[in-house]
A tleap script that builds the chain and sets N, CA, C and O, in Angstrom:
source leaprc.protein.ff14SB
mol = sequence {
  NMET LEU THR ASP HIE ASP GLU LYS GLU TYR
  SER PRO PHE MET VAL ASN ARG ALA LEU SER
  TYR TYR ARG ASP THR VAL LEU PHE ALA ASN
  VAL MET ASN GLN TYR PRO ASN LEU ASP LYS
  ARG LEU GLN TYR ASN PHE TYR LYS TYR ILE
  ILE ARG ALA GLN LYS ARG PRO TYR SER LYS
  TRP HIE LYS LYS ALA SER ASN SER ASP LEU
  SER ALA VAL LYS GLU TYR TYR GLY TYR SER
  ASP ALA LYS ALA ALA GLU ALA LEU LYS ILE
  LEU SER ASP ASP GLN ILE THR GLU ILE LYS
  LYS GLN LEU TYR LYS GLY CASP
}
set mol.1.N position { 126.500 138.464 155.667 }
set mol.1.CA position { 126.788 138.249 156.997 }
set mol.1.C position { 126.278 139.441 157.751 }
set mol.1.O position { 125.875 140.412 157.110 }
set mol.2.N position { 126.263 139.444 159.163 }
set mol.2.CA position { 125.780 140.291 160.042 }
set mol.2.C position { 127.080 141.294 160.544 }
set mol.2.O position { 128.019 140.881 161.225 }
set mol.3.N position { 126.942 142.542 160.113 }
set mol.3.CA position { 127.930 143.171 160.648 }
set mol.3.C position { 127.618 143.779 162.038 }
set mol.3.O position { 126.468 143.695 162.469 }
set mol.4.N position { 128.814 144.527 162.928 }
set mol.4.CA position { 128.439 144.961 164.095 }
set mol.4.C position { 127.425 146.220 163.920 }
set mol.4.O position { 126.674 146.556 164.836 }
set mol.5.N position { 127.468 146.876 162.688 }
set mol.5.CA position { 126.388 147.954 162.652 }
set mol.5.C position { 125.051 147.505 162.476 }
set mol.5.O position { 124.116 148.133 162.973 }
set mol.6.N position { 124.839 146.201 161.635 }
set mol.6.CA position { 123.616 145.693 161.393 }
set mol.6.C position { 123.090 145.277 162.575 }
set mol.6.O position { 121.968 145.619 162.948 }
set mol.7.N position { 123.918 144.462 163.284 }
set mol.7.CA position { 123.385 144.015 164.642 }
set mol.7.C position { 122.861 144.989 165.961 }
set mol.7.O position { 122.140 144.709 166.918 }
set mol.8.N position { 123.455 146.075 165.626 }
set mol.8.CA position { 122.877 147.148 166.472 }
set mol.8.C position { 121.479 147.609 165.996 }
set mol.8.O position { 120.589 147.913 166.790 }
set mol.9.N position { 121.329 147.647 164.541 }
set mol.9.CA position { 120.028 148.217 164.096 }
set mol.9.C position { 118.849 147.306 164.145 }
set mol.9.O position { 117.670 147.658 164.182 }
set mol.10.N position { 119.378 145.937 164.138 }
set mol.10.CA position { 118.510 144.814 164.325 }
set mol.10.C position { 117.643 145.072 165.280 }
set mol.10.O position { 118.062 145.571 166.324 }
set mol.11.N position { 116.049 144.741 165.093 }
set mol.11.CA position { 114.996 145.037 166.165 }
set mol.11.C position { 114.512 143.434 166.333 }
set mol.11.O position { 114.184 142.964 165.244 }
set mol.12.N position { 114.427 142.745 167.154 }
set mol.12.CA position { 114.189 141.392 167.509 }
set mol.12.C position { 112.567 141.474 167.358 }
set mol.12.O position { 111.861 140.752 166.654 }
set mol.13.N position { 112.162 142.550 168.212 }
set mol.13.CA position { 110.570 142.699 168.210 }
set mol.13.C position { 109.777 142.968 166.964 }
set mol.13.O position { 108.640 142.497 166.917 }
set mol.14.N position { 110.260 143.710 165.884 }
set mol.14.CA position { 109.935 144.123 164.650 }
set mol.14.C position { 109.951 142.822 163.793 }
set mol.14.O position { 108.945 142.315 163.299 }
set mol.15.N position { 111.259 142.335 163.678 }
set mol.15.CA position { 111.681 140.999 163.007 }
set mol.15.C position { 110.333 139.938 163.492 }
set mol.15.O position { 109.648 139.383 162.633 }
set mol.16.N position { 110.120 139.788 164.726 }
set mol.16.CA position { 109.483 138.689 165.138 }
set mol.16.C position { 107.891 139.026 164.740 }
set mol.16.O position { 107.178 138.210 164.157 }
set mol.17.N position { 107.466 140.311 165.134 }
set mol.17.CA position { 106.448 140.778 164.561 }
set mol.17.C position { 105.829 140.316 162.724 }
set mol.17.O position { 104.871 139.725 162.225 }
set mol.18.N position { 106.844 140.893 162.342 }
set mol.18.CA position { 106.847 140.848 160.666 }
set mol.18.C position { 106.869 139.133 160.150 }
set mol.18.O position { 106.392 138.629 159.133 }
set mol.19.N position { 107.429 138.663 161.001 }
set mol.19.CA position { 107.589 137.164 160.850 }
set mol.19.C position { 105.872 136.290 161.022 }
set mol.19.O position { 105.324 135.505 160.247 }
set mol.20.N position { 105.427 136.821 162.310 }
set mol.20.CA position { 104.255 136.295 162.759 }
set mol.20.C position { 103.002 136.344 161.745 }
set mol.20.O position { 101.953 135.823 162.124 }
set mol.21.N position { 103.058 136.870 160.636 }
set mol.21.CA position { 101.999 136.952 159.654 }
set mol.21.C position { 101.617 136.408 158.599 }
set mol.21.O position { 100.692 136.704 157.842 }
set mol.22.N position { 102.696 135.234 158.555 }
set mol.22.CA position { 102.919 134.298 157.606 }
set mol.22.C position { 102.723 133.028 158.199 }
set mol.22.O position { 102.970 132.920 159.400 }
set mol.23.N position { 102.319 132.041 157.555 }
set mol.23.CA position { 101.919 130.801 157.816 }
set mol.23.C position { 102.894 130.021 158.003 }
set mol.23.O position { 102.877 129.191 158.912 }
set mol.24.N position { 103.897 130.162 157.176 }
set mol.24.CA position { 105.335 129.250 157.185 }
set mol.24.C position { 106.170 129.722 158.054 }
set mol.24.O position { 107.136 128.988 158.262 }
set mol.25.N position { 106.118 131.075 158.862 }
set mol.25.CA position { 107.167 131.473 159.737 }
set mol.25.C position { 106.535 131.933 160.939 }
set mol.25.O position { 107.150 132.769 161.601 }
set mol.26.N position { 105.129 131.432 161.441 }
set mol.26.CA position { 104.674 132.238 162.554 }
set mol.26.C position { 104.847 131.298 163.640 }
set mol.26.O position { 104.527 131.651 164.775 }
set mol.27.N position { 105.448 129.815 163.369 }
set mol.27.CA position { 105.804 128.972 164.642 }
set mol.27.C position { 107.281 129.441 164.969 }
set mol.27.O position { 107.666 129.436 166.138 }
set mol.28.N position { 108.176 129.880 163.848 }
set mol.28.CA position { 109.635 130.035 164.385 }
set mol.28.C position { 109.703 131.434 164.988 }
set mol.28.O position { 110.671 131.772 165.669 }
set mol.29.N position { 108.498 132.388 164.695 }
set mol.29.CA position { 108.535 133.468 165.307 }
set mol.29.C position { 108.063 133.411 166.778 }
set mol.29.O position { 108.596 134.106 167.643 }
set mol.30.N position { 107.031 132.547 167.036 }
set mol.30.CA position { 106.814 132.110 168.384 }
set mol.30.C position { 107.848 131.273 169.365 }
set mol.30.O position { 107.804 131.382 170.590 }
set mol.31.N position { 108.818 130.391 168.642 }
set mol.31.CA position { 109.791 130.065 169.562 }
set mol.31.C position { 110.908 131.207 169.915 }
set mol.31.O position { 111.575 131.182 170.950 }
set mol.32.N position { 111.010 132.194 168.920 }
set mol.32.CA position { 111.783 133.357 169.406 }
set mol.32.C position { 111.102 134.260 170.527 }
set mol.32.O position { 111.738 134.879 171.380 }
set mol.33.N position { 109.950 134.248 170.425 }
set mol.33.CA position { 109.234 135.172 171.477 }
set mol.33.C position { 109.468 134.398 173.008 }
set mol.33.O position { 109.491 134.991 174.086 }
set mol.34.N position { 109.614 133.093 172.828 }
set mol.34.CA position { 109.721 132.567 173.984 }
set mol.34.C position { 111.121 132.553 174.743 }
set mol.34.O position { 111.231 132.045 175.859 }
set mol.35.N position { 112.282 133.198 174.002 }
set mol.35.CA position { 113.404 133.599 174.414 }
set mol.35.C position { 113.903 134.975 174.340 }
set mol.35.O position { 115.002 135.113 173.802 }
set mol.36.N position { 113.184 136.228 174.865 }
set mol.36.CA position { 113.215 137.443 174.291 }
set mol.36.C position { 114.668 137.952 174.720 }
set mol.36.O position { 115.167 138.909 174.127 }
set mol.37.N position { 115.335 137.310 175.744 }
set mol.37.CA position { 116.939 137.856 175.962 }
set mol.37.C position { 118.133 136.962 175.122 }
set mol.37.O position { 119.241 136.671 175.572 }
set mol.38.N position { 117.685 136.673 174.014 }
set mol.38.CA position { 118.667 135.597 173.280 }
set mol.38.C position { 119.362 137.008 172.474 }
set mol.38.O position { 118.728 138.017 172.163 }
set mol.39.N position { 120.597 136.801 172.279 }
set mol.39.CA position { 121.480 137.441 171.714 }
set mol.39.C position { 120.927 137.627 169.960 }
set mol.39.O position { 120.510 136.769 169.182 }
set mol.40.N position { 121.134 139.099 169.777 }
set mol.40.CA position { 120.603 139.439 168.379 }
set mol.40.C position { 121.144 138.684 167.439 }
set mol.40.O position { 120.477 138.286 166.484 }
set mol.41.N position { 122.355 138.413 167.592 }
set mol.41.CA position { 123.118 137.773 166.369 }
set mol.41.C position { 122.671 136.049 166.258 }
set mol.41.O position { 122.567 135.407 165.213 }
set mol.42.N position { 122.467 135.585 167.566 }
set mol.42.CA position { 121.895 133.921 167.642 }
set mol.42.C position { 120.454 134.380 166.794 }
set mol.42.O position { 120.292 133.932 165.659 }
set mol.43.N position { 119.755 135.000 167.208 }
set mol.43.CA position { 118.384 135.194 166.665 }
set mol.43.C position { 118.439 135.176 165.005 }
set mol.43.O position { 117.852 134.422 164.230 }
set mol.44.N position { 119.246 136.144 164.765 }
set mol.44.CA position { 119.471 136.302 163.218 }
set mol.44.C position { 119.761 135.153 162.539 }
set mol.44.O position { 119.064 134.800 161.588 }
set mol.45.N position { 120.850 134.434 162.969 }
set mol.45.CA position { 121.332 133.108 162.412 }
set mol.45.C position { 120.120 132.241 162.481 }
set mol.45.O position { 119.829 131.577 161.485 }
set mol.46.N position { 119.198 132.165 163.826 }
set mol.46.CA position { 118.217 131.157 163.540 }
set mol.46.C position { 117.653 131.341 162.503 }
set mol.46.O position { 117.599 130.464 161.641 }
set mol.47.N position { 117.063 132.627 162.355 }
set mol.47.CA position { 115.940 132.727 161.251 }
set mol.47.C position { 116.730 132.847 159.737 }
set mol.47.O position { 116.037 132.772 158.722 }
set mol.48.N position { 117.999 133.009 159.644 }
set mol.48.CA position { 118.788 132.732 158.350 }
set mol.48.C position { 118.631 131.244 157.802 }
set mol.48.O position { 118.183 130.938 156.697 }
set mol.49.N position { 119.087 130.383 158.790 }
set mol.49.CA position { 119.505 129.006 158.437 }
set mol.49.C position { 118.009 127.965 158.719 }
set mol.49.O position { 118.041 126.737 158.644 }
set mol.50.N position { 116.966 128.642 158.993 }
set mol.50.CA position { 115.701 127.844 159.300 }
set mol.50.C position { 114.912 128.260 158.274 }
set mol.50.O position { 114.417 127.359 157.598 }
set mol.51.N position { 114.585 129.725 157.887 }
set mol.51.CA position { 113.478 129.974 157.109 }
set mol.51.C position { 114.082 129.841 155.771 }
set mol.51.O position { 115.281 130.027 155.563 }
set mol.52.N position { 113.135 129.480 154.778 }
set mol.52.CA position { 113.239 129.400 153.306 }
set mol.52.C position { 113.332 130.394 152.620 }
set mol.52.O position { 112.315 131.071 152.778 }
set mol.53.N position { 114.021 130.849 151.932 }
set mol.53.CA position { 113.747 132.207 151.291 }
set mol.53.C position { 112.924 131.866 150.080 }
set mol.53.O position { 113.132 131.028 149.203 }
set mol.54.N position { 111.939 132.719 150.246 }
set mol.54.CA position { 110.910 132.843 149.095 }
set mol.54.C position { 110.394 134.068 149.132 }
set mol.54.O position { 110.701 134.840 150.041 }
set mol.55.N position { 109.360 134.484 147.944 }
set mol.55.CA position { 108.583 135.892 148.114 }
set mol.55.C position { 107.297 135.455 148.904 }
set mol.55.O position { 106.568 134.474 148.757 }
set mol.56.N position { 107.270 136.144 149.487 }
set mol.56.CA position { 105.736 136.461 150.357 }
set mol.56.C position { 104.934 137.624 150.304 }
set mol.56.O position { 105.503 138.715 150.324 }
set mol.57.N position { 103.851 137.570 150.246 }
set mol.57.CA position { 102.885 138.768 149.910 }
set mol.57.C position { 103.033 139.729 150.911 }
set mol.57.O position { 103.288 139.372 152.061 }
set mol.58.N position { 102.872 141.202 150.538 }
set mol.58.CA position { 102.812 142.017 151.517 }
set mol.58.C position { 101.398 141.895 152.508 }
set mol.58.O position { 100.227 141.670 152.204 }
set mol.59.N position { 102.019 142.133 153.745 }
set mol.59.CA position { 100.561 142.051 154.901 }
set mol.59.C position { 100.629 143.133 155.646 }
set mol.59.O position { 101.725 143.532 156.037 }
set mol.60.N position { 99.661 143.672 155.909 }
set mol.60.CA position { 99.372 144.785 156.395 }
set mol.60.C position { 99.403 144.731 157.849 }
set mol.60.O position { 98.924 143.729 158.381 }
set mol.61.N position { 99.912 145.691 158.601 }
set mol.61.CA position { 99.984 145.191 160.345 }
set mol.61.C position { 98.631 145.405 160.827 }
set mol.61.O position { 97.981 146.389 160.473 }
set mol.62.N position { 98.208 144.576 161.572 }
set mol.62.CA position { 96.794 145.043 162.298 }
set mol.62.C position { 96.955 146.428 163.326 }
set mol.62.O position { 97.994 146.606 163.961 }
set mol.63.N position { 96.005 147.204 163.390 }
set mol.63.CA position { 96.147 147.975 164.194 }
set mol.63.C position { 94.585 148.192 164.975 }
set mol.63.O position { 93.507 147.951 164.430 }
set mol.64.N position { 94.764 148.692 166.340 }
set mol.64.CA position { 93.628 148.387 167.032 }
set mol.64.C position { 92.622 149.649 166.305 }
set mol.64.O position { 92.931 150.749 165.847 }
set mol.65.N position { 91.428 149.016 166.418 }
set mol.65.CA position { 90.300 150.111 165.799 }
set mol.65.C position { 89.980 150.934 166.535 }
set mol.65.O position { 89.683 150.571 167.673 }
set mol.66.N position { 89.920 152.155 166.243 }
set mol.66.CA position { 89.585 153.451 167.229 }
set mol.66.C position { 88.161 153.444 167.331 }
set mol.66.O position { 87.527 152.985 166.381 }
set mol.67.N position { 87.490 153.931 168.447 }
set mol.67.CA position { 86.295 153.651 168.841 }
set mol.67.C position { 86.031 155.531 169.229 }
set mol.67.O position { 86.592 156.251 170.055 }
set mol.68.N position { 84.992 155.813 168.263 }
set mol.68.CA position { 84.699 157.340 168.823 }
set mol.68.C position { 84.060 157.456 170.056 }
set mol.68.O position { 84.163 158.555 170.602 }
set mol.69.N position { 83.329 156.459 170.712 }
set mol.69.CA position { 82.884 156.593 171.962 }
set mol.69.C position { 83.744 156.746 172.837 }
set mol.69.O position { 83.655 157.635 173.684 }
set mol.70.N position { 84.824 155.812 172.769 }
set mol.70.CA position { 85.801 155.592 173.845 }
set mol.70.C position { 86.794 156.980 173.655 }
set mol.70.O position { 87.235 157.466 174.697 }
set mol.71.N position { 87.133 157.588 172.436 }
set mol.71.CA position { 87.964 158.543 172.520 }
set mol.71.C position { 86.663 159.698 173.099 }
set mol.71.O position { 87.104 160.497 173.925 }
set mol.72.N position { 85.734 159.802 172.894 }
set mol.72.CA position { 84.855 161.130 173.477 }
set mol.72.C position { 84.872 161.088 175.045 }
set mol.72.O position { 85.031 162.119 175.698 }
set mol.73.N position { 84.718 159.965 175.574 }
set mol.73.CA position { 84.874 159.656 177.042 }
set mol.73.C position { 86.249 160.160 177.736 }
set mol.73.O position { 86.354 160.815 178.772 }
set mol.74.N position { 87.159 159.732 176.981 }
set mol.74.CA position { 88.366 159.981 177.261 }
set mol.74.C position { 88.761 161.457 177.331 }
set mol.74.O position { 89.457 161.878 178.255 }
set mol.75.N position { 88.280 162.293 176.279 }
set mol.75.CA position { 88.559 163.643 176.193 }
set mol.75.C position { 87.767 164.412 177.308 }
set mol.75.O position { 88.351 165.223 178.025 }
set mol.76.N position { 86.256 164.112 177.462 }
set mol.76.CA position { 85.238 164.651 178.245 }
set mol.76.C position { 85.888 164.475 179.773 }
set mol.76.O position { 85.976 165.483 180.475 }
set mol.77.N position { 86.285 163.351 180.215 }
set mol.77.CA position { 86.506 163.078 181.486 }
set mol.77.C position { 87.920 163.304 181.818 }
set mol.77.O position { 88.361 163.659 182.911 }
set mol.78.N position { 88.661 163.022 180.601 }
set mol.78.CA position { 90.429 163.065 180.784 }
set mol.78.C position { 90.906 161.456 181.574 }
set mol.78.O position { 91.749 161.218 182.439 }
set mol.79.N position { 90.103 160.703 180.951 }
set mol.79.CA position { 90.448 159.180 181.265 }
set mol.79.C position { 91.227 158.665 180.558 }
set mol.79.O position { 91.375 159.107 179.418 }
set mol.80.N position { 92.065 157.427 181.073 }
set mol.80.CA position { 93.097 156.756 180.204 }
set mol.80.C position { 92.161 155.670 179.731 }
set mol.80.O position { 91.066 155.477 180.259 }
set mol.81.N position { 92.721 154.829 178.521 }
set mol.81.CA position { 91.958 153.923 177.694 }
set mol.81.C position { 91.145 153.212 178.716 }
set mol.81.O position { 89.940 153.048 178.524 }
set mol.82.N position { 91.757 152.763 179.831 }
set mol.82.CA position { 90.984 151.656 180.693 }
set mol.82.C position { 89.905 151.980 181.399 }
set mol.82.O position { 88.898 151.283 181.521 }
set mol.83.N position { 90.152 153.319 181.996 }
set mol.83.CA position { 89.167 153.662 182.896 }
set mol.83.C position { 87.861 154.287 181.846 }
set mol.83.O position { 86.687 154.198 182.205 }
set mol.84.N position { 88.191 154.806 180.759 }
set mol.84.CA position { 87.071 155.196 179.715 }
set mol.84.C position { 86.639 153.832 179.266 }
set mol.84.O position { 85.419 153.768 179.416 }
set mol.85.N position { 87.013 152.964 178.888 }
set mol.85.CA position { 86.360 151.478 178.673 }
set mol.85.C position { 85.468 151.172 179.914 }
set mol.85.O position { 84.291 150.881 179.703 }
set mol.86.N position { 85.847 151.207 180.943 }
set mol.86.CA position { 84.912 151.031 182.109 }
set mol.86.C position { 83.743 152.100 182.224 }
set mol.86.O position { 82.582 151.772 182.464 }
set mol.87.N position { 84.095 153.206 182.060 }
set mol.87.CA position { 82.830 154.134 182.103 }
set mol.87.C position { 82.087 154.138 180.827 }
set mol.87.O position { 81.134 154.915 180.773 }
set mol.88.N position { 82.318 153.489 179.899 }
set mol.88.CA position { 81.371 153.181 178.645 }
set mol.88.C position { 80.408 152.023 179.330 }
set mol.88.O position { 79.215 152.171 179.063 }
set mol.89.N position { 80.626 151.273 179.887 }
set mol.89.CA position { 80.114 149.998 180.423 }
set mol.89.C position { 79.069 150.700 181.196 }
set mol.89.O position { 77.891 150.400 180.997 }
set mol.90.N position { 79.344 151.482 181.941 }
set mol.90.CA position { 77.754 152.108 182.842 }
set mol.90.C position { 77.252 153.584 182.162 }
set mol.90.O position { 76.495 154.281 182.837 }
set mol.91.N position { 77.632 154.002 180.970 }
set mol.91.CA position { 76.895 155.125 180.588 }
set mol.91.C position { 76.247 154.591 179.394 }
set mol.91.O position { 76.579 153.683 178.633 }
set mol.92.N position { 75.022 155.549 179.422 }
set mol.92.CA position { 74.026 155.105 178.496 }
set mol.92.C position { 74.159 155.720 177.282 }
set mol.92.O position { 74.993 156.612 177.134 }
set mol.93.N position { 73.282 155.277 176.191 }
set mol.93.CA position { 73.582 155.832 174.872 }
set mol.93.C position { 73.338 157.320 174.666 }
set mol.93.O position { 74.034 158.067 173.978 }
set mol.94.N position { 72.207 157.656 175.389 }
set mol.94.CA position { 71.945 159.208 175.356 }
set mol.94.C position { 72.876 159.950 176.077 }
set mol.94.O position { 73.172 161.037 175.579 }
set mol.95.N position { 73.474 159.604 177.242 }
set mol.95.CA position { 74.505 160.087 177.818 }
set mol.95.C position { 75.862 160.389 176.993 }
set mol.95.O position { 76.509 161.424 177.153 }
set mol.96.N position { 76.223 159.332 176.066 }
set mol.96.CA position { 77.342 159.423 175.318 }
set mol.96.C position { 77.292 160.105 174.289 }
set mol.96.O position { 78.285 160.581 173.740 }
set mol.97.N position { 75.539 160.302 173.713 }
set mol.97.CA position { 75.542 161.196 172.549 }
set mol.97.C position { 75.663 162.608 173.022 }
set mol.97.O position { 76.238 163.371 172.245 }
set mol.98.N position { 75.146 163.194 174.372 }
set mol.98.CA position { 75.259 164.149 175.090 }
set mol.98.C position { 76.856 164.871 175.167 }
set mol.98.O position { 77.110 166.018 174.801 }
set mol.99.N position { 77.711 164.016 175.662 }
set mol.99.CA position { 79.146 164.023 175.688 }
set mol.99.C position { 79.696 164.641 174.349 }
set mol.99.O position { 80.328 165.689 174.214 }
set mol.100.N position { 79.211 163.528 173.175 }
set mol.100.CA position { 79.733 163.970 172.100 }
set mol.100.C position { 79.037 165.277 171.407 }
set mol.100.O position { 79.569 165.751 170.403 }
set mol.101.N position { 77.916 165.825 171.913 }
set mol.101.CA position { 77.479 167.203 171.465 }
set mol.101.C position { 78.363 168.079 172.267 }
set mol.101.O position { 79.089 168.884 171.683 }
set mol.102.N position { 78.360 167.978 173.701 }
set mol.102.CA position { 79.129 169.093 174.245 }
set mol.102.C position { 80.662 169.138 173.713 }
set mol.102.O position { 81.292 170.162 173.976 }
set mol.103.N position { 81.208 168.267 173.099 }
set mol.103.CA position { 82.709 168.283 172.241 }
set mol.103.C position { 82.620 168.532 171.005 }
set mol.103.O position { 83.644 168.671 170.337 }
set mol.104.N position { 81.390 168.637 170.461 }
set mol.104.CA position { 81.664 169.089 168.914 }
set mol.104.C position { 82.023 170.257 169.003 }
set mol.104.O position { 81.628 171.062 169.846 }
set mol.105.N position { 82.988 170.495 167.937 }
set mol.105.CA position { 83.738 171.839 167.748 }
set mol.105.C position { 83.198 172.326 166.126 }
set mol.105.O position { 83.728 173.282 165.560 }
set mol.106.N position { 82.424 171.772 165.689 }
set mol.106.CA position { 82.364 171.980 164.239 }
set mol.106.C position { 83.041 171.568 163.040 }
set mol.106.O position { 84.129 171.021 163.221 }
set mol.107.N position { 82.712 171.683 162.061 }
set mol.107.CA position { 83.419 171.164 161.026 }
set mol.107.C position { 84.300 172.325 160.353 }
set mol.107.O position { 85.022 172.073 159.389 }
savepdb mol mol.pdb
quit
């Protein structure tokens, strides 16, 4: 049973994200994503009664890969991610190498 305290701690975003990594629950997570303003208790009960209890393997959460060129351009020019990505399109490899040289602080 979901108590009032548990309901306050329940994070629909995190639950939906976690369930989206499994083949048997991804469609249910997609349904819940279509109704973001649904009450937490209703979402909890939906998952409780629709998903079968079983052991699922641990799945790592995907993270955005870091790009050293992007981070160098961001630091050098003080750009945001979007602006640095645009700048990377027009900068040559030699220019990026020069930026990295100037930012190099030693080991």
